[in-house]
ROKE-623225 format. One record per residue (C-alpha): residue in one letter; x, y, z. Coordinates in steps of 0.05 Angstrom, whole numbers, plus 5000, padded with zeros to 4 digits. Example, Ala and Ser with C-alpha at 12.3 -4.5 7.8 and 13.67 -1.06 7.14 Angstrom:
# residues 2
A524649105156 S527349795143 
END
This chain:
# residues 488
M550767505454 Q545367675511 H548267245565 K554367305613 E553266585638 F552165935598 D550965245612 V556765045563 V562465455530 I565365105470 V571965355444 G573165145372 Y567865165315 G570764635268 P566663995253 V567363755325 G565364365358 A559664515310 T556763755321 L557263865396 A553664575388 N548064185350 L547363625401 L547064095458 G542764625427 M537764085413 Q537264015482 K535564765496 L541664865537 S545065555533 L551465555495 L557066015472 V561365805415 I568066175407 E572066145342 R578066495317 E576566465245 G571766935211 S567966425171 V568565705148 Y575365515128 H575265555052 Q580364975041 P579164225048 R582463885108 A578463245134 G575162865075 H572862195105 M566962005145 D563761365164 G556561115170 E556861185247 V558461955238 V553062055187 R548561725237 I550462265288 F548762785237 Q542162405225 S540662545302 V541163295290 G537263285226 L543063435180 A544862755148 D541162755084 E543463505069 I550863305084 V550662665044 A547963014986 T554563334975 A558762724990 Y559862074953 V560561344977 N567761134979 P569060454949 G575160314991 M582560294992 R588059924960 F595359824980 V599959714924 N607859584922 A612859914880 A611459404824 G603959564828 E601658934859 L596358904906 I598958754978 L592458945020 D585359065001 W580559445040 P573959435003 R567659795030 P560759505021 K556959854962 E550259805003 P548660135071 G551159795130 P548359695202 E548860405216 G543460525162 W548760885119 H554360695076 P560860485112 S564761015083 Y564061705048 R568162235020 F566362965032 H568963705026 Q569964015091 P567264695073 A560764405053 L560563965116 E561964565162 T556864985125 S551264495137 L553264415210 R553065145225 R546765235189 G543864735238 V546565165297 S544065825266 G537065645282 M537965525355 P535966105395 D539765875458 V546565825420 S550866445412 V557166455365 L562966925369 L567366875304 R573867245305 H574467175379 E579366765423 A579366475492 V585166815526 R583866585602 I580666005626 E579765885703 G575465425740 K572365775802 G567965295845 D561965115805 R563365515744 V568765655696 I570866385679 V572866495607 G576667105584 I575267275513 R578467745463 D575868045401 L581067945348 E578368505305 G578069085355 G582468815411 E576868865470 E576368355522 R570568095562 Q569467515606 V563567025613 A561666425661 A559965765641 R557965135682 Y562464755634 V567464865580 V569264415525 G575664445485 C574264295411 D580564755393 G584964255358 A592064025369 R594564665401 S588364695449 T588365285492 V583664915536 R588164335545 R593864835564 A589365145618 M587464455643 G595064275650 V593663635612 E599863275581 L599462845519 E601762105515 D605961985456 L604461385417 K611261425379 S608961525307 H610462185275 Q612362315199 Q612062965157 W607962915093 L606363395038 I599063465025 V596763704954 D589763834940 V588063844864 G582164044822 F581763784752 T580164314701 Q580863944635 G578963274614 P575362714654 D578862424715 T580461714694 L584561524756 P582160994803 V576161124844 E578960754905 T583861064950 I591260814930 Q596660734982 Y602960694940 C607860294988 D613860464947 P620460524989 A622961094941 R617361494969 P610661295000 V604761624970 T596861634982 M592361844928 A585061944945 K579062144899 M575262734934 V568663044922 G567163324850 N573263374806 R578063404864 R583862924884 R588662924940 W595462694941 E599962545003 F607262474996 M611962275048 L617762715061 M624562405053 P630862555093 G633863215079 E627363505047 K625264175079 P617464275087 E617965005065 E621064775001 M616864154987 A610264624991 R612765034931 P610164924857 E617264744829 A617664174884 Y610663884881 W609063864804 P614463394789 L611462924844 L604762994811 E607162904736 R605962104740 W598462284746 T597063004720 T599863654695 P598764424710 E595364454644 A589863954665 A589064154743 T589964724793 V592764634860 E588064844917 R592264714974 A599564504987 V601964455058 V606564015098 Y603263675161 T606563235212 F602462635225 H601762525302 S599461945346 V597862215413 I592462165465 A591462625527 G592362365595 D586162685623 W579962885579 R576563225640 R578863635700 G573363905737 R568864295694 M573264315632 L573563785583 L576563615516 A574363315449 G576863165380 D584163355362 A585063685430 C585263035466 H587462565411 Q591162565344 T591662025292 P595361855227 P590761915171 F591061215143 M584561025169 G580861695155 Q578861715226 G581162335252 M575262755249 C570562125258 A573662025327 G572162715345 I564762715325 R564262045364 D566762455426 A561362975412 A556062465412 N558462095474 L559162725513 A553163125496 W547662725524 K551462625589 L552563375593 G545563465586 A543462975635 V548263305689 L546164015671 R538863855680 G540063545746 R538062865722 A544662505734 P550662605781 E556562935757 A560562285760 L556762085696 L561962545660 D567362065687 T564961545637 Y566461995577 Q573861855575 S573261175607 E568760945547 R571761375492 A579461315505 P580360555496 H576060615434 V579861165400 R586660825423 T584860235381 F583560665317 I590061005330 E593960395337 T590860095276 A592160715236 V599460655261 R600159945236 L597560125170 G602160725168 N608060255186 L606059845125 V606060435079 N611960795108 V617060275093 T623260655059 D628660075061 A627959684999 D630259045028 A624959125083 A619659295031 D621358624994 R620658215059 R613858575068 D611558424999 A613757685002 M610157585070 L603957895043 R604157474977 R604156865022 E598557105062 P593757555024 Q590358065066 V583758375063 M583158945119 K576358925160 T574359595195 P575159545271 A569059545311 P571359595386 P566559665442 L567060225489 G571460215550 P568360105619 G563160595635 L555560595639 S554959855621 G559159685679 T563259015669 A557658725619 A560458345564 P559058555490 P553758675458 A553759165514 G558159775493 T557659575417 R553859965366 A546359875359 R543959695293 Q539360195261 L532859835238 V528260035185 L521659935219 A515159655188 D512360375182 G518460585144 R521660975196 R529060915214 S529560665286 D533861265311 D528361735288 A523061345321 V526861295385 G528762035386 P534462365425 G533861915487 F534161165505 G530460645469 L527759945488 F527259385439 A523858765469 R519358155461 A512358405474 G511357925531 L517258235566 A515758925546 A508358855573 A511558645646 I516159275651 D513659975672 T517960465634 D517361125604 L522260965545 P520060885474 V518760155465 F519059725401 T516859015400 D517858365361 G511258535330 D515558885278 P519658395235 A525958855241 V526158855315 D524458075316 A530457955270 W535158385313 L533458095380 D534557395344 E541257635323 L543357865389 G540357255423 A536457745469 T529557845500 A530758575508 V536159065490 V536859815514 V539860325465 R543360955492 P542361655461 D549061565425 R546460925398 Y551260455433 I547959845468 L547459955541 G545959235553 I541658645543 A536558225585 N532957605579 D527657675639 A524258205677 A529458245734 A535158335689 L531258875646 S529359225711 A536259255731 L538859525665 L533360065665 A535760295732 R542260495702 I539261015659 P539661765676 V533262095663 L533762545605 E529263165590 V529363425524 A524463975503 
END
């Protein structure tokens, strides 16, 4: 570590911190990453990512490598105690509008290894493993961070223009900010058991199965390779420290496998929380990922939400640090992201409430209702909250489609790390702009503009739509909203 002052200090080097480090490092910003662990955590934790997240990995050149170690998830089925399907959530088998499949399963150690490899080639990024942030204090236009070496005990301090806490549910940065969490009133303890099959083929369903059995709700998910994950809801009177022992979990698993056919990689009890931080930014300190929101796992969106945070925040920090945008741009981080993540948390809580019914009569009423009105789940696609798009209605604030252009390139790769303009040729010719411009001379652009009912659409660096326009005056006003980004 050569610097004592950095543009950004990132506390936490899990998937969210590593993604943010990649996104900021590509902008040639000076970064310091602080992480308590000495290496990639060896056990699986997060296991699901969606097409939007893979698209973010594409933006840092790592998507193909990450997807190569993942597999396409076919969906999720909710069944009752009798084995009847009460809710189906199929996932398309073909790539979706993001340019990637809508759902993947991955192995977290492999994912983190890829993300850290991306960071390792960035000369402006320093990483301190086996270190922790012990004091974080804002002083004027800098944040002073005290750092302790967990091996030798030595302490030092550095200064940063901004600090981002990607340091999980017990965030040190959040405590330094004095931020409270809003409780969304859903908390359950579940036993997580990760299993690797060692004998015979895995003939269990490839879809994730939610067993909505009032005797004990259970989730079963196929993971990467020969791995499976089971999640068992703890029932009244069961003690977490006892349930994580082999004599407790093997009887639960015997319906599906045995110690002769499989080994347990991890058995741990988690409390599934639903919370969201009141403030994601105070001055020059910010939060991302589990440090500012936590969700039950029933949608597989915990890590995904944190990666979206990183994508929203990274380009805004870059613009502010380069002096290309006012610091007020950072206020749009929470205003845009918080309503979006709240939608996913509330949907996950509703799905959890469907699964977590432990009263037999209530389960019978649930099943009867769903038999009368068969349900097929659709993935939410909420727009961003109020922010850079002002009060404009969707499609402003919604996801931009990733096109395959006539020359074979993906549109994100063609646009690059900044904003992009897709427009009818006549309108594009009437506008003076330095943005990459793609016109309806390309059939994919033409079809997308038809789909939107627009003459022009401006896409942000995080691949959300800034807005649409149908004449030169509206497009000029839209372009005037754009911070000038400078990426070397």
